[in-house]
TIMI-2910 file (N, C-alpha, C, CB; in pm, 1 decimal, decimal comma, always signed):
<rs>
+----------+----------+----------+----------+----------+----------+----------+----------+----------+----------+----------+----------+------+
!      n_x !      n_y !      n_z !     ca_x !     ca_y !     ca_z !      c_x !      c_y !      c_z !     cb_x !     cb_y !     cb_z ! resn !
+----------+----------+----------+----------+----------+----------+----------+----------+----------+----------+----------+----------+------+
! +10900,0 !   +330,2 ! +13111,1 ! +10823,9 !   +383,2 ! +12952,5 ! +10963,5 !   +521,3 ! +12906,7 ! +10591,9 !   +487,9 ! +12991,5 !  Unk !
! +10967,6 !   +521,8 ! +12817,5 ! +11094,1 !   +589,0 ! +12771,3 ! +11009,4 !   +708,5 ! +12664,3 ! +11221,3 !   +460,9 ! +12681,5 !  Unk !
! +11120,1 !   +802,6 ! +12650,3 ! +11057,8 !   +934,6 ! +12577,4 ! +11037,7 !   +866,6 ! +12412,7 ! +11188,8 !  +1097,5 ! +12584,9 !  Unk !
! +10933,7 !   +940,0 ! +12356,6 ! +10961,4 !   +925,6 ! +12185,0 ! +10963,9 !  +1035,0 ! +12144,5 ! +10863,0 !   +854,2 ! +12091,6 !  Unk !
! +11050,6 !  +1035,8 ! +12079,3 ! +11084,3 !  +1191,6 ! +11988,4 ! +10912,3 !  +1257,5 ! +11895,9 ! +11245,5 !  +1135,2 ! +11817,6 !  Unk !
! +10945,6 !  +1344,5 ! +11927,0 ! +10794,6 !  +1449,7 ! +11909,5 ! +10817,0 !  +1459,1 ! +11744,1 ! +10797,0 !  +1652,0 ! +12011,0 !  Unk !
! +10689,2 !  +1424,6 ! +11693,5 ! +10692,9 !  +1444,4 ! +11564,2 ! +10593,2 !  +1528,0 ! +11470,7 ! +10696,8 !  +1333,2 ! +11527,9 !  Unk !
! +10635,5 !  +1609,6 ! +11420,2 ! +10558,0 !  +1706,3 ! +11364,1 ! +10394,5 !  +1681,2 ! +11327,3 ! +10631,4 !  +1738,2 ! +11248,6 !  Unk !
! +10323,3 !  +1702,9 ! +11294,6 ! +10175,0 !  +1642,5 ! +11206,5 ! +10175,1 !  +1725,5 ! +11091,8 ! +10007,7 !  +1662,7 ! +11290,2 !  Unk !
! +10168,2 !  +1684,7 ! +10994,9 ! +10155,0 !  +1729,8 ! +10836,3 ! +10018,5 !  +1911,0 ! +10860,2 ! +10047,6 !  +1529,6 ! +10711,3 !  Unk !
!  +9935,8 !  +1861,5 ! +10928,9 !  +9840,7 !  +1935,4 ! +10947,6 !  +9853,6 !  +1970,1 ! +11094,9 !  +9720,0 !  +1875,5 ! +10903,4 !  Unk !
!  +9972,5 !  +2022,9 ! +11129,8 ! +10006,0 !  +2149,0 ! +11237,8 !  +9991,5 !  +2289,6 ! +11174,4 ! +10168,1 !  +2141,4 ! +11295,4 !  Unk !
!  +9898,3 !  +2330,4 ! +11222,6 !  +9897,1 !  +2490,6 ! +11156,3 ! +10015,6 !  +2556,3 ! +11123,7 !  +9837,4 !  +2592,2 ! +11247,4 !  Unk !
! +10127,2 !  +2560,0 ! +11289,1 ! +10257,6 !  +2584,1 ! +11237,1 ! +10354,7 !  +2522,0 ! +11123,7 ! +10314,0 !  +2574,7 ! +11329,7 !  Unk !
! +10323,7 !  +2394,3 ! +11097,5 ! +10402,1 !  +2310,5 ! +10992,7 ! +10358,9 !  +2403,4 ! +10833,8 ! +10335,8 !  +2113,6 ! +10997,6 !  Unk !
! +10233,7 !  +2389,2 ! +10862,1 ! +10161,2 !  +2439,3 ! +10708,8 ! +10231,2 !  +2567,0 ! +10695,2 !  +9972,1 !  +2467,1 ! +10703,5 !  Unk !
! +10237,5 !  +2665,5 ! +10779,6 ! +10248,3 !  +2823,0 ! +10722,2 ! +10427,7 !  +2813,9 ! +10760,5 ! +10125,3 !  +2979,7 ! +10834,1 !  Unk !
! +10530,3 !  +2695,3 ! +10810,6 ! +10633,4 !  +2699,3 ! +10760,6 ! +10681,3 !  +2678,4 ! +10641,5 ! +10674,9 !  +2655,3 ! +10810,3 !  Unk !
! +10587,4 !  +2610,4 ! +10586,0 ! +10622,7 !  +2531,8 ! +10406,6 ! +10531,0 !  +2654,3 ! +10310,0 ! +10519,9 !  +2305,2 ! +10373,8 !  Unk !
! +10438,1 !  +2673,9 ! +10350,0 ! +10360,4 !  +2776,2 ! +10290,2 ! +10404,6 !  +2858,0 ! +10233,2 ! +10297,8 !  +2831,2 ! +10350,4 !  Unk !
! +10404,5 !  +2954,1 ! +10106,9 ! +10460,4 !  +3004,7 ! +10119,2 ! +10403,7 !  +3167,1 ! +10142,1 ! +10527,6 !  +2957,2 ! +10044,2 !  Unk !
! +10489,4 !  +3274,0 ! +10173,9 ! +10401,8 !  +3349,4 ! +10253,4 ! +10302,6 !  +3416,9 ! +10146,2 ! +10484,1 !  +3456,3 ! +10347,5 !  Unk !
! +10314,7 !  +3488,2 ! +10081,5 ! +10183,4 !  +3531,1 !  +9997,1 ! +10075,1 !  +3465,9 ! +10050,7 ! +10186,1 !  +3496,4 !  +9843,2 !  Unk !
! +10069,1 !  +3316,2 ! +10077,2 !  +9919,6 !  +3199,0 ! +10102,0 !  +9921,0 !  +3260,1 ! +10250,6 !  +9944,2 !  +2969,7 ! +10088,0 !  Unk !
!  +9993,6 !  +3318,4 ! +10323,9 !  +9960,5 !  +3263,8 ! +10482,4 !  +9828,7 !  +3363,7 ! +10527,1 ! +10119,4 !  +3291,8 ! +10609,4 !  Unk !
!  +9786,8 !  +3509,0 ! +10468,7 !  +9696,4 !  +3574,8 ! +10553,1 !  +9545,1 !  +3477,7 ! +10494,6 !  +9701,4 !  +3770,0 ! +10523,6 !  Unk !
!  +9566,5 !  +3428,3 ! +10387,7 !  +9440,9 !  +3298,5 ! +10290,7 !  +9460,3 !  +3240,4 ! +10393,9 !  +9469,9 !  +3191,6 ! +10122,5 !  Unk !
!  +9544,9 !  +3135,6 ! +10439,8 !  +9562,5 !  +3021,7 ! +10495,4 !  +9447,1 !  +3051,4 ! +10636,5 !  +9738,3 !  +2992,8 ! +10524,3 !  Unk !
!  +9524,9 !  +3179,5 ! +10706,8 !  +9483,8 !  +3230,8 ! +10852,2 !  +9376,4 !  +3244,4 ! +10895,5 !  +9517,2 !  +3333,3 ! +10882,6 !  Unk !
!  +9323,8 !  +3338,2 ! +10759,3 !  +9158,4 !  +3378,4 ! +10785,4 !  +9079,4 !  +3237,5 ! +10794,0 !  +9083,7 !  +3481,2 ! +10641,2 !  Unk !
!  +9088,7 !  +3152,9 ! +10655,6 !  +9040,0 !  +2996,2 ! +10650,2 !  +9031,6 !  +2895,1 ! +10760,5 !  +9120,9 !  +2930,3 ! +10566,5 !  Unk !
!  +9145,3 !  +2944,3 ! +10866,2 !  +9215,4 !  +2856,1 ! +11001,8 !  +9132,3 !  +2898,1 ! +11070,1 !  +9368,4 !  +2876,9 ! +11067,4 !  Unk !
!  +9133,5 !  +3008,6 ! +11099,4 !  +9060,3 !  +3131,3 ! +11244,3 !  +8859,7 !  +3073,0 ! +11216,2 !  +9098,0 !  +3414,0 ! +11173,3 !  Unk !
!  +8857,3 !  +3105,7 ! +11083,7 !  +8680,0 !  +3070,7 ! +11045,2 !  +8676,5 !  +2890,4 ! +11090,7 !  +8630,9 !  +3100,5 ! +10813,3 !  Unk !
!  +8769,3 !  +2863,2 ! +11061,2 !  +8751,8 !  +2672,6 ! +11066,0 !  +8703,0 !  +2709,4 ! +11260,0 !  +8984,6 !  +2526,0 ! +11021,7 !  Unk !
!  +8835,3 !  +2722,4 ! +11326,3 !  +8846,3 !  +2717,7 ! +11454,7 !  +8786,0 !  +2748,4 ! +11547,7 !  +8910,6 !  +2749,6 ! +11477,1 !  Unk !
!  +8696,1 !  +2882,4 ! +11462,0 !  +8598,6 !  +2946,4 ! +11543,0 !  +8455,1 !  +2827,6 ! +11507,9 !  +8577,9 !  +3134,7 ! +11487,0 !  Unk !
!  +8410,0 !  +2783,9 ! +11421,2 !  +8338,3 !  +2692,7 ! +11396,1 !  +8312,1 !  +2598,5 ! +11437,4 !  +8347,5 !  +2670,8 ! +11334,0 !  Unk !
!  +8449,3 !  +2536,5 ! +11528,2 !  +8486,3 !  +2393,2 ! +11598,0 !  +8413,0 !  +2384,6 ! +11713,1 !  +8639,5 !  +2370,9 ! +11638,4 !  Unk !
!  +8390,8 !  +2524,7 ! +11757,3 !  +8316,2 !  +2549,0 ! +11889,2 !  +8209,4 !  +2466,2 ! +11879,5 !  +8269,3 !  +2694,0 ! +11918,3 !  Unk !
!  +8157,2 !  +2445,1 ! +11814,6 !  +7982,6 !  +2354,4 ! +11810,1 !  +8076,4 !  +2248,0 ! +11730,0 !  +7793,3 !  +2444,4 ! +11692,9 !  Unk !
!  +8063,7 !  +2141,7 ! +11890,7 !  +8123,3 !  +1983,7 ! +11862,0 !  +8060,8 !  +1954,4 ! +11709,1 !  +8055,1 !  +1846,3 ! +11996,1 !  Unk !
!  +7958,9 !  +1945,7 ! +11594,6 !  +7927,2 !  +1847,5 ! +11475,9 !  +7973,8 !  +1977,2 ! +11397,6 !  +7749,5 !  +1768,2 ! +11448,1 !  Unk !
!  +8096,1 !  +2047,8 ! +11377,7 !  +8157,2 !  +2119,6 ! +11265,3 !  +8287,2 !  +2128,1 ! +11334,0 !  +8087,4 !  +2265,5 ! +11215,7 !  Unk !
!  +8334,8 !  +2038,4 ! +11423,1 !  +8449,8 !  +2015,1 ! +11429,3 !  +8549,9 !  +1928,7 ! +11337,3 !  +8445,3 !  +1983,3 ! +11526,8 !  Unk !
!  +8494,2 !  +1865,6 ! +11252,3 !  +8509,3 !  +1830,4 ! +11135,9 !  +8576,9 !  +1933,4 ! +10998,7 !  +8383,4 !  +1788,5 ! +11121,1 !  Unk !
!  +8487,0 !  +2009,7 ! +10993,6 !  +8517,7 !  +2140,2 ! +10885,2 !  +8689,0 !  +2211,5 ! +10934,3 !  +8360,1 !  +2292,6 ! +10914,6 !  Unk !
!  +8726,9 !  +2201,5 ! +11051,6 !  +8860,4 !  +2217,1 ! +11084,3 !  +8970,7 !  +2107,0 ! +11043,7 !  +8859,3 !  +2232,9 ! +11220,6 !  Unk !
!  +8894,1 !  +2015,9 ! +11092,3 !  +9063,9 !  +1919,7 ! +11024,0 !  +9042,4 !  +1911,5 ! +10855,7 !  +9080,9 !  +1694,5 ! +11096,4 !  Unk !
!  +8921,4 !  +1935,4 ! +10775,0 !  +8892,7 !  +1943,6 ! +10655,0 !  +9010,1 !  +2054,3 ! +10631,1 !  +8736,5 !  +1974,6 ! +10623,9 !  Unk !
!  +9022,6 !  +2179,1 ! +10695,7 !  +9085,3 !  +2286,7 ! +10625,9 !  +9220,4 !  +2269,5 ! +10619,0 !  +9059,0 !  +2409,5 ! +10681,0 !  Unk !
!  +9247,1 !  +2209,4 ! +10785,7 !  +9433,1 !  +2189,5 ! +10782,1 !  +9466,9 !  +2043,3 ! +10657,5 !  +9509,0 !  +2122,8 ! +11001,9 !  Unk !
!  +9374,6 !  +1939,2 ! +10678,6 !  +9411,2 !  +1872,4 ! +10546,4 !  +9430,8 !  +1945,8 ! +10380,5 !  +9300,2 !  +1774,5 ! +10537,8 !  Unk !
!  +9348,8 !  +2010,5 ! +10374,5 !  +9330,8 !  +2104,9 ! +10229,0 !  +9435,8 !  +2138,7 ! +10241,8 !  +9228,0 !  +2227,8 ! +10200,8 !  Unk !
!  +9489,1 !  +2270,1 ! +10331,3 !  +9644,1 !  +2366,9 ! +10327,6 !  +9718,8 !  +2286,3 ! +10333,0 !  +9690,5 !  +2472,0 ! +10437,6 !  Unk !
!  +9749,2 !  +2171,5 ! +10425,2 !  +9849,3 !  +2091,1 ! +10440,0 !  +9887,9 !  +2042,3 ! +10264,4 !  +9798,9 !  +1965,9 ! +10553,7 !  Unk !
!  +9800,4 !  +2005,6 ! +10188,2 !  +9821,6 !  +1974,0 ! +10038,7 !  +9829,1 !  +2090,2 !  +9953,2 !  +9712,8 !  +1889,2 !  +9984,3 !  Unk !
!  +9793,5 !  +2203,4 !  +9953,1 !  +9817,0 !  +2288,1 !  +9896,3 !  +9944,3 !  +2360,1 !  +9923,1 !  +9724,4 !  +2343,1 !  +9902,4 !  Unk !
!  +9991,6 !  +2387,3 ! +10062,4 ! +10137,0 !  +2394,2 ! +10118,4 ! +10275,3 !  +2319,3 ! +10018,4 ! +10124,5 !  +2308,7 ! +10273,4 !  Unk !
! +10223,9 !  +2223,6 ! +10003,7 ! +10302,3 !  +2178,4 !  +9923,5 ! +10310,4 !  +2140,3 !  +9814,7 ! +10331,4 !  +2127,4 !  +9951,9 !  Unk !
! +10211,1 !  +2147,0 !  +9749,2 ! +10180,8 !  +2197,7 !  +9589,5 ! +10218,0 !  +2398,0 !  +9575,2 !  +9961,3 !  +2155,3 !  +9552,7 !  Unk !
! +10188,6 !  +2444,6 !  +9652,4 ! +10196,2 !  +2645,5 !  +9656,4 ! +10388,0 !  +2619,1 !  +9626,1 ! +10131,7 !  +2768,0 !  +9900,8 !  Unk !
! +10475,8 !  +2537,4 !  +9714,9 ! +10625,6 !  +2524,3 !  +9749,3 ! +10667,2 !  +2478,7 !  +9682,6 ! +10674,0 !  +2474,9 !  +9841,6 !  Unk !
! +10686,9 !  +2446,5 !  +9566,6 ! +10736,8 !  +2370,7 !  +9446,7 ! +10766,8 !  +2430,7 !  +9393,3 ! +10683,4 !  +2300,7 !  +9376,7 !  Unk !
! +10868,9 !  +2429,3 !  +9330,9 ! +10954,9 !  +2527,8 !  +9217,1 ! +10876,1 !  +2528,2 !  +9085,0 ! +11121,8 !  +2465,0 !  +9178,5 !  Unk !
! +10824,7 !  +2644,7 !  +9076,0 ! +10793,2 !  +2630,0 !  +8895,3 ! +10639,1 !  +2567,4 !  +8921,8 ! +10926,8 !  +2488,3 !  +8780,0 !  Unk !
! +10581,8 !  +2578,0 !  +9079,5 ! +10401,9 !  +2630,2 !  +9088,0 ! +10312,5 !  +2702,4 !  +8976,5 ! +10385,5 !  +2742,3 !  +9201,7 !  Unk !
! +10389,8 !  +2823,9 !  +9056,4 ! +10343,9 !  +2956,0 !  +8996,1 ! +10346,2 !  +2932,1 !  +8824,4 ! +10457,3 !  +3090,7 !  +9050,1 !  Unk !
! +10400,9 !  +2902,3 !  +8760,3 ! +10457,2 !  +2931,1 !  +8639,1 ! +10378,6 !  +2776,2 !  +8581,5 ! +10650,7 !  +2956,8 !  +8638,9 !  Unk !
! +10372,2 !  +2699,7 !  +8602,7 ! +10253,3 !  +2586,0 !  +8548,1 ! +10094,9 !  +2624,5 !  +8582,8 ! +10282,0 !  +2426,2 !  +8630,0 !  Unk !
! +10062,7 !  +2673,2 !  +8707,1 !  +9923,0 !  +2712,2 !  +8761,8 !  +9911,0 !  +2868,4 !  +8617,7 !  +9932,7 !  +2771,1 !  +8995,2 !  Unk !
! +10000,5 !  +2916,0 !  +8580,5 !  +9948,1 !  +3072,7 !  +8477,6 !  +9909,9 !  +2954,7 !  +8312,8 ! +10160,1 !  +3253,0 !  +8437,2 !  Unk !
! +10015,6 !  +2859,5 !  +8340,6 !  +9984,0 !  +2798,6 !  +8190,1 !  +9846,6 !  +2720,6 !  +8194,6 ! +10110,5 !  +2684,8 !  +8136,5 !  Unk !
!  +9857,1 !  +2668,6 !  +8302,4 !  +9704,6 !  +2550,9 !  +8325,9 !  +9561,6 !  +2675,7 !  +8255,4 !  +9664,2 !  +2498,8 !  +8586,2 !  Unk !
!  +9588,7 !  +2822,8 !  +8358,2 !  +9438,9 !  +2893,0 !  +8317,2 !  +9488,7 !  +2950,1 !  +8194,0 !  +9363,6 !  +3021,4 !  +8430,7 !  Unk !
!  +9615,5 !  +2921,0 !  +8109,9 !  +9584,8 !  +3021,4 !  +8021,2 !  +9570,8 !  +2888,0 !  +7901,9 !  +9713,8 !  +3164,7 !  +8003,3 !  Unk !
!  +9603,0 !  +2752,4 !  +7907,8 !  +9531,6 !  +2615,9 !  +7848,1 !  +9649,8 !  +2659,6 !  +7789,3 !  +9365,2 !  +2580,3 !  +7770,0 !  Unk !
!  +9772,4 !  +2671,4 !  +7811,5 !  +9859,5 !  +2614,0 !  +7736,9 !  +9918,1 !  +2423,4 !  +7742,8 !  +9962,2 !  +2713,0 !  +7768,5 !  Unk !
!  +9850,8 !  +2366,7 !  +7678,8 !  +9848,7 !  +2232,9 !  +7702,7 !  +9980,9 !  +2170,6 !  +7703,1 !  +9767,7 !  +2172,2 !  +7612,2 !  Unk !
! +10083,6 !  +2251,7 !  +7638,6 ! +10245,8 !  +2264,0 !  +7610,2 ! +10346,1 !  +2228,0 !  +7713,6 ! +10282,3 !  +2404,7 !  +7579,3 !  Unk !
! +10225,4 !  +2322,3 !  +7796,4 ! +10366,3 !  +2301,2 !  +7945,7 ! +10325,6 !  +2232,2 !  +8094,7 ! +10426,6 !  +2484,2 !  +8011,6 !  Unk !
! +10262,9 !  +2153,7 !  +8091,6 ! +10164,0 !  +2107,4 !  +8231,4 ! +10143,2 !  +1997,4 !  +8142,6 ! +10005,5 !  +2208,7 !  +8301,1 !  Unk !
! +10087,0 !  +1842,7 !  +8197,8 ! +10037,9 !  +1758,2 !  +8174,8 !  +9905,0 !  +1739,5 !  +8248,4 ! +10120,5 !  +1681,6 !  +8182,1 !  Unk !
!  +9770,9 !  +1727,8 !  +8155,0 !  +9644,0 !  +1759,2 !  +8238,5 !  +9610,4 !  +1633,3 !  +8301,5 !  +9517,3 !  +1814,8 !  +8152,5 !  Unk !
!  +9509,0 !  +1612,3 !  +8410,5 !  +9492,4 !  +1512,4 !  +8497,7 !  +9465,0 !  +1413,9 !  +8417,4 !  +9401,0 !  +1530,6 !  +8597,2 !  Unk !
!  +9364,4 !  +1414,1 !  +8334,9 !  +9302,9 !  +1259,2 !  +8234,0 !  +9446,9 !  +1251,2 !  +8132,6 !  +9103,5 !  +1296,5 !  +8098,7 !  Unk !
!  +9531,2 !  +1296,7 !  +8092,9 !  +9678,5 !  +1220,7 !  +8063,0 !  +9721,6 !  +1150,9 !  +8181,4 !  +9803,4 !  +1324,5 !  +8022,7 !  Unk !
!  +9741,9 !  +1116,8 !  +8270,9 !  +9802,8 !  +1046,8 !  +8402,8 !  +9709,9 !   +976,3 !  +8519,9 !  +9881,1 !  +1158,0 !  +8477,3 !  Unk !
!  +9570,4 !  +1025,9 !  +8522,3 !  +9522,1 !   +950,7 !  +8605,4 !  +9382,4 !   +893,0 !  +8500,0 !  +9496,2 !  +1036,3 !  +8754,5 !  Unk !
!  +9397,9 !   +776,9 !  +8490,9 !  +9323,0 !   +663,4 !  +8455,2 !  +9180,7 !   +671,6 !  +8500,9 !  +9386,0 !   +544,9 !  +8507,8 !  Unk !
!  +9108,5 !   +626,8 !  +8385,6 !  +8957,4 !   +780,7 !  +8425,9 !  +8859,4 !   +881,7 !  +8455,6 !  +8921,8 !   +810,5 !  +8433,8 !  Unk !
!  +8975,9 !   +950,2 !  +8458,0 !  +8968,2 !  +1091,7 !  +8492,7 !  +8877,9 !  +1148,5 !  +8380,7 !  +9116,4 !  +1164,6 !  +8501,2 !  Unk !
!  +8864,3 !  +1118,5 !  +8302,6 !  +8766,2 !  +1189,4 !  +8208,1 !  +8608,4 !  +1182,6 !  +8221,5 !  +8794,0 !  +1138,9 !  +8078,1 !  Unk !
!  +8588,5 !  +1067,3 !  +8301,3 !  +8474,5 !  +1024,7 !  +8304,7 !  +8446,9 !  +1017,7 !  +8436,9 !  +8457,2 !   +917,0 !  +8237,3 !  Unk !
!  +8509,8 !  +1094,3 !  +8538,3 !  +8463,3 !  +1161,9 !  +8673,3 !  +8408,3 !  +1268,7 !  +8607,3 !  +8576,6 !  +1203,9 !  +8792,9 !  Unk !
!  +8421,6 !  +1350,2 !  +8519,6 !  +8390,4 !  +1485,8 !  +8502,5 !  +8252,7 !  +1486,2 !  +8461,1 !  +8479,9 !  +1556,4 !  +8406,5 !  Unk !
+----------+----------+----------+----------+----------+----------+----------+----------+----------+----------+----------+----------+------+
</rs>
């Protein structure tokens, strides 16, 4: 048997922290520790997986250049500065 290179999981908490801007670290760690504590109950293990999946996606979004500006434009309803979901995702308006 040959050794396989170790591949980091995108949902590895250390990988999430590496990608995630530091201002979000306290919130991630609080939610992660809460889910980790909950995972001691077998039936709540899925909660830990969901927290890691969500924060993996957040880390990818929050670390993109221009994210803060785009988020502020969306909060302020400046449609000329961002593309809304209903413009790029077919059927999005019907899901609301």
